[in-house]
C-alpha positions in Angstrom: -36.9 5.5 -29.6 -35.8 2.1 -28.2 -39.1 0.5 -28.9 -39.1 1.7 -32.5 -35.6 0.3 -33.1 -36.3 -3.1 -31.6 -39.6 -3.4 -33.4 -37.6 -3.0 -36.6 -35.5 -6.0 -35.7 -38.4 -8.4 -35.7 -41.3 -8.4 -38.2 -44.6 -9.6 -36.7 -44.6 -12.4 -39.3 -41.9 -14.4 -37.5 -38.8 -14.7 -35.4 -36.6 -16.5 -37.9 -33.5 -14.9 -39.3 -34.1 -12.9 -42.4 -31.7 -11.7 -45.1 -30.6 -8.1 -45.1 -27.8 -6.0 -46.5 -24.8 -6.4 -44.1 -23.8 -3.4 -42.2 -20.2 -3.0 -41.0 -21.1 -4.4 -37.6 -22.3 -7.6 -39.4 -19.1 -8.2 -41.3 -17.7 -10.1 -38.4 -20.5 -12.7 -38.5 -19.9 -16.2 -39.8 -22.9 -17.1 -42.0 -23.1 -20.9 -41.4 -25.0 -22.2 -38.4 -22.7 -24.5 -36.4 -24.9 -26.3 -33.9 -22.4 -28.2 -31.7 -20.7 -26.3 -28.8 -17.1 -27.0 -27.9 -17.0 -29.6 -25.0 -16.5 -27.6 -21.8 -14.9 -30.6 -20.1 -11.9 -30.3 -22.4 -11.3 -26.6 -21.6 -9.4 -25.3 -18.5 -11.2 -22.9 -16.1 -8.3 -20.5 -16.3 -4.8 -20.5 -17.7 -1.8 -18.2 -18.5 -1.6 -16.0 -21.5 -0.1 -17.6 -24.6 1.6 -16.3 -27.7 1.1 -17.4 -31.3 3.0 -16.3 -34.4 1.0 -16.0 -37.6 3.1 -16.0 -40.7 1.3 -14.4 -43.6 2.2 -13.6 -47.2 2.4 -10.0 -46.2 4.6 -10.5 -43.1 4.4 -11.8 -39.5 1.8 -11.0 -36.8 2.4 -12.0 -33.2 -0.7 -12.3 -31.1 -1.3 -12.7 -27.3 -4.1 -15.0 -26.3 -5.7 -14.0 -23.0 -5.7 -16.6 -20.2 -9.0 -15.3 -18.9 -10.9 -16.4 -22.0 -9.7 -20.0 -21.6 -12.2 -21.7 -24.0 -11.2 -19.5 -26.9 -7.5 -19.8 -26.0 -7.6 -23.6 -25.8 -9.5 -23.8 -29.1 -7.2 -21.5 -31.0 -4.1 -23.3 -29.7 -5.6 -26.6 -30.7 -6.2 -25.4 -34.2 -2.7 -24.0 -34.4 -1.2 -27.3 -33.4 -3.3 -29.1 -36.0 -2.1 -26.6 -38.7 -5.8 -25.8 -39.3 -5.1 -22.2 -40.4 -2.2 -22.9 -42.7 -3.0 -22.0 -46.2 -6.2 -20.2 -45.4 -6.9 -16.6 -46.5 -7.8 -13.3 -45.0 -11.1 -13.6 -46.8 -12.8 -10.4 -45.7 -11.0 -7.1 -45.3 -12.6 -3.7 -44.6 -10.5 -0.6 -44.3 -10.8 1.2 -40.9 -12.8 -1.7 -39.6 -11.2 -5.2 -39.4 -9.5 -8.0 -41.2 -11.1 -11.5 -41.0 -9.7 -15.0 -41.5 -10.2 -18.6 -40.3 -12.5 -20.1 -43.0 -11.1 -23.5 -44.0 -13.0 -23.3 -47.3 -10.7 -20.5 -48.3 -7.8 -22.9 -48.9 -7.3 -23.0 -52.6 -10.4 -21.0 -53.1 -11.3 -20.0 -56.7 -11.2 -16.3 -57.7 -14.5 -14.8 -56.8 -15.6 -17.7 -54.7 -17.9 -16.7 -51.8 -16.3 -17.3 -48.5 -17.1 -16.9 -44.8 -19.3 -20.0 -44.3 -16.7 -22.6 -43.3 -15.7 -23.8 -39.8 -14.8 -26.9 -37.8 -18.5 -27.8 -37.1 -18.8 -26.4 -33.6 -19.3 -23.2 -31.7 -17.6 -21.9 -28.6 -19.5 -20.4 -25.6 -19.2 -16.6 -25.4 -16.5 -15.4 -23.0 -17.2 -11.7 -22.5 -14.6 -10.3 -20.1 -15.9 -6.8 -20.4 -15.0 -4.0 -20.0 -11.5 -5.3 -19.4 -11.2 -6.6 -23.0 -12.7 -4.4 -25.7 -12.4 -3.7 -29.4 -9.4 -1.4 -29.4 -7.2 -1.3 -32.4 -5.3 -4.6 -32.6 -7.8 -6.6 -30.6 -8.4 -10.2 -31.6 -12.0 -11.4 -31.5 -14.2 -14.3 -32.6 -16.6 -14.0 -35.5 -20.2 -15.4 -35.0 -23.6 -15.7 -36.5 -26.3 -13.0 -35.9 -28.4 -12.5 -32.7 -31.5 -13.7 -34.6 -30.1 -17.3 -34.8 -27.5 -17.1 -32.1 -29.0 -15.1 -29.1 -26.3 -16.5 -26.8 -23.7 -15.0 -29.0 -21.6 -18.2 -29.3 -18.4 -17.8 -31.3 -17.4 -19.5 -34.5 -15.2 -22.5 -34.0 -12.4 -21.0 -36.1 -13.1 -17.6 -37.7 -11.5 -14.6 -36.1 -10.9 -11.0 -36.9 -8.3 -8.4 -35.9 -9.7 -4.9 -35.3 -8.3 -1.9 -37.1 -11.1 0.6 -36.7 -10.9 4.4 -36.5 -10.7 7.1 -33.9 -13.7 8.9 -32.3 -14.3 12.2 -30.7 -15.7 12.3 -27.1 -19.1 13.5 -28.5 -19.2 10.6 -30.9 -18.5 8.2 -28.1 -21.4 9.7 -26.1 -23.7 8.8 -29.0 -22.0 5.4 -29.3 -23.0 4.5 -25.7 -26.7 4.8 -26.6 -26.1 2.6 -29.7 -24.3 0.0 -27.6 -27.3 -0.1 -25.2 -29.5 -0.8 -28.2 -27.2 -3.6 -29.2 -27.4 -5.1 -25.7 -31.2 -4.8 -25.7 -31.3 -6.5 -29.1 -29.4 -9.5 -27.6 -31.7 -9.7 -24.6 -34.8 -9.4 -26.8 -33.8 -12.3 -29.0 -32.9 -14.4 -26.0 -36.3 -13.8 -24.5 -38.0 -14.4 -27.8 -36.2 -17.8 -28.1 -37.6 -18.8 -24.7 -41.1 -18.1 -26.0 -40.6 -19.8 -29.4 -43.4 -22.3 -29.0 -45.9 -19.6 -28.1 -44.8 -17.5 -31.0 -45.1 -20.3 -33.5 -48.6 -21.1 -32.2 -49.7 -17.5 -32.6 -48.2 -17.5 -36.1 -50.0 -20.6 -37.1 -53.3 -19.0 -36.0 -52.5 -15.7 -37.7 -52.8 -13.9 -34.3 -51.2 -10.6 -35.3 -52.6 -8.8 -32.3 -51.2 -11.4 -29.9 -47.8 -11.2 -31.6 -47.8 -7.5 -31.3 -48.7 -7.6 -27.6 -46.0 -10.2 -26.9 -43.4 -8.2 -28.8 -44.2 -5.1 -26.6 -43.9 -7.3 -23.5 -40.5 -8.6 -24.6 -39.3 -5.1 -25.3 -40.4 -4.0 -21.9 -38.5 -6.9 -20.3 -35.4 -6.1 -22.3 -35.6 -2.4 -21.2 -35.7 -3.5 -17.5 -32.8 -5.9 -17.9 -30.3 -3.6 -19.7 -28.7 -0.8 -17.7 -27.2 2.4 -19.2 -24.0 1.8 -21.0 -21.0 3.9 -20.0 -17.5 3.5 -21.5 -14.7 3.3 -19.1 -11.8 5.8 -19.0 -9.6 3.1 -20.6 -12.0 2.6 -23.5 -12.4 6.4 -24.0 -8.6 6.8 -24.0 -8.1 4.0 -26.6 -11.0 5.0 -28.8 -9.9 8.7 -29.0 -6.2 8.0 -29.6 -5.4 4.6 -31.3 -9.0 3.9 -32.3 -11.1 0.7 -32.6 -14.7 -0.4 -33.1 -16.6 0.4 -29.9 -20.0 -0.6 -31.4 -18.9 -4.3 -31.3 -18.1 -4.2 -27.5 -19.8 -6.8 -25.3 -21.3 -8.4 -28.4 -18.3 -10.4 -29.8 -15.8 -12.2 -27.6 -12.4 -10.4 -27.5 -9.8 -13.1 -26.6 -6.5 -11.6 -27.5 -4.5 -8.8 -29.2 -1.7 -8.1 -31.6 1.6 -7.4 -29.8 3.9 -7.3 -32.8 3.2 -6.8 -36.5 0.5 -4.2 -36.5 2.1 -2.7 -39.5 1.4 -6.0 -41.3 -2.3 -5.8 -40.2 -2.4 -2.2 -41.5 -0.9 -3.3 -44.9 -3.6 -6.0 -45.2 -6.3 -3.5 -44.2 -5.4 -1.2 -47.1 -5.4 -3.9 -49.7 -7.7 -3.6 -52.7 -10.9 -5.7 -52.3 -13.7 -6.9 -54.6 -17.0 -8.6 -54.0 -17.9 -9.6 -50.4 -14.8 -7.5 -49.3 -12.5 -10.3 -50.4 -9.0 -9.1 -51.3 -8.4 -9.0 -55.1 -5.0 -10.6 -54.6 -5.1 -13.5 -52.1 -3.5 -12.8 -48.7 -2.6 -16.2 -47.1 -1.8 -17.4 -43.6 1.3 -19.4 -44.5 1.7 -21.0 -41.0 1.0 -20.6 -37.3 3.1 -21.6 -34.3 2.9 -21.4 -30.6 5.9 -19.3 -29.3 5.1 -19.4 -25.6 
């Protein structure tokens, strides 16, 4: 079963990213490819939690930025100080999933304009503090490009989303554990494939379909060895069966904070009417942001 699923991720014709209809788990991806990584030297190794107030056209949202994801915290605080988010939109909203913002191109965007590609021109190294931080309702996480072009799962330099999600039964969570293992295997698979890129390109140039198939099977076997069984913690199960969330995104996108006040505003935004590309029909703006701790 695992082999069939992984084989479906990568046609033998090549390893480059291909276009596909976005699933819900892909709606948190930023579509442009930022190639620069935020300078680690400017980021503290650890810090205290911080609080930021996001004033929106629908009300105020107060978020806590975790101190144990220091690169993401430092970057978010830097952007807040610069007023980077002021005037941007919640450009992608999906009921019972998430609300997404942080695209600078959304400032003064035309009606119907496609959004989700903008950013500051750099990425941030992934900071998975898992399973301590997970995609419970109200979690704040970083958007990113897909595993095919971003096997290290680096975060967008500015785009973020707030989880709304839904609740799950224990049986559904049992099934989700297997799906999460598949997701982890996908990440390992693309990482390994990236390390063999020169070999793959040579096989492609020679039309060596048999060699590509053999290598693909080899990479799948390596991924299977590297990824252990996935088991949700008691805290995750408690959250996902009561307040809800999006467990299928766990350990794939960096969770770096959570909403501590204003979840009613998030819920209001979540329920708004949307059009093409899940953009709200009536613009929902971030009016201003400020550090309050």
